[in-house]
Structures are given as structure tokens and as C-alpha cells.
C-alpha positions in Angstrom: 146.1 55.4 114.9 145.7 52.6 112.5 147.1 51.6 109.1 144.6 51.1 106.3 144.8 50.1 102.7 147.0 47.5 101.0 149.8 46.6 103.4 151.6 44.4 100.9 154.9 45.9 99.7 155.3 45.9 95.9 158.4 46.1 93.9 158.7 49.2 91.8 158.8 48.9 88.1 162.5 48.8 87.2 163.3 46.8 90.3 164.6 49.6 92.5 162.9 49.5 96.0 159.3 48.8 97.0 156.1 50.8 97.3 153.2 50.4 99.7 149.7 51.7 99.2 148.8 51.8 102.9 147.9 55.0 104.6 148.0 56.0 108.3 144.6 57.0 109.7 144.4 59.0 112.9 140.9 59.5 114.5 140.4 62.0 117.3 139.3 60.6 120.6 138.0 64.0 121.7 136.2 65.1 118.5 134.1 62.3 117.0 134.2 62.8 113.2 137.7 64.3 113.0 140.1 62.2 110.9 143.6 62.7 109.5 145.0 60.5 106.8 148.7 60.6 106.1 151.0 58.9 103.5 154.5 59.7 102.4 154.8 63.0 104.3 151.5 64.3 103.0 148.3 64.5 105.0 144.7 65.5 104.8 142.4 66.4 107.7 138.6 66.3 107.6 135.9 66.9 110.2 132.3 65.9 109.8 130.3 66.3 113.0 128.0 68.3 115.1 130.7 70.4 117.0 130.1 68.6 120.3 133.2 67.1 122.1 132.9 63.5 123.2 132.0 63.5 126.9 130.4 67.0 126.9 126.8 67.3 127.9 124.6 68.3 125.0 123.1 71.8 125.3 119.4 71.6 125.9 117.9 75.0 126.6 115.2 75.1 129.2 111.8 76.5 128.6 111.4 80.1 129.7 109.1 80.9 132.6 105.5 81.8 132.1 104.8 85.4 131.2 102.9 87.2 133.9 99.2 87.9 133.2 97.8 91.4 132.9 97.0 92.9 136.3 93.3 93.6 137.2 92.0 97.0 136.3 91.9 99.3 139.2 89.0 101.6 140.1 89.5 105.1 138.9 90.4 107.6 141.6 90.9 111.3 141.6 94.4 112.6 140.9 96.4 113.2 144.0 97.0 116.9 143.5 98.0 119.0 146.4 95.9 121.9 147.7 96.9 125.3 146.5 98.7 127.2 149.2 98.4 130.9 149.7 101.6 132.8 148.8 103.4 134.0 152.0 102.8 137.5 153.0 105.6 139.9 152.3 107.3 141.5 155.2 108.2 145.2 155.3 111.6 146.6 156.1 110.8 146.9 159.8 109.8 143.2 160.1 106.0 143.8 160.1 103.8 142.2 157.6 102.7 144.5 154.9 99.0 145.2 154.6 97.3 144.4 151.4 95.5 147.2 149.6 92.2 146.5 148.2 
């Protein structure tokens, strides 16, 4: 905190009391650029900065990793389809396989 302006007290017109034109200036130690000025019970705050606290590391994004290259084209191969199976033979009521009629 510091006092700025004219520190000299002046007599008021009419001779009753004195007046000073000094103001109190408060600067933030944590946020560079934040200042509050106060005088006579009134104050005004202002911040002009880059939103980085004093002592914090600056945010520097790293470069993303390389994008993988396209894979080599593979040789065409036949589709892996299964062999067709013959349907199971139906069994009769007595447990014997039914004969197919031609």
C-alpha cells in the first residue's frame, strides 16, 4: 500500500478543517495489474492483465504426437466363409434314422 498524490493538507475555504488530495493505492502482490484506489471511504478497483497469477507457470501446450501413416494395402484373399453343412437327418419315433424318399 502506498499513498499517492498531493500529501500537503490544505485549509478549507471558510477556515474549518483541512483537506488532502492524496489517495491510497493498493497493488496486488498475487495478481499483477490489479490495483485499488481509495479516498474518503470510496474506492475503485481495476485489473489490466493477462489472467496469470504471479509465480504460476505459464500454460504452454505441447505439440500433439504425429498422426500414424496409412497401413500398407494387403493382398486380397478369399472371404473366410464356412463350408455348408448338411442338415442333420431326422430320427423317427423309434430312434432310427428316417430314410429319405427319392
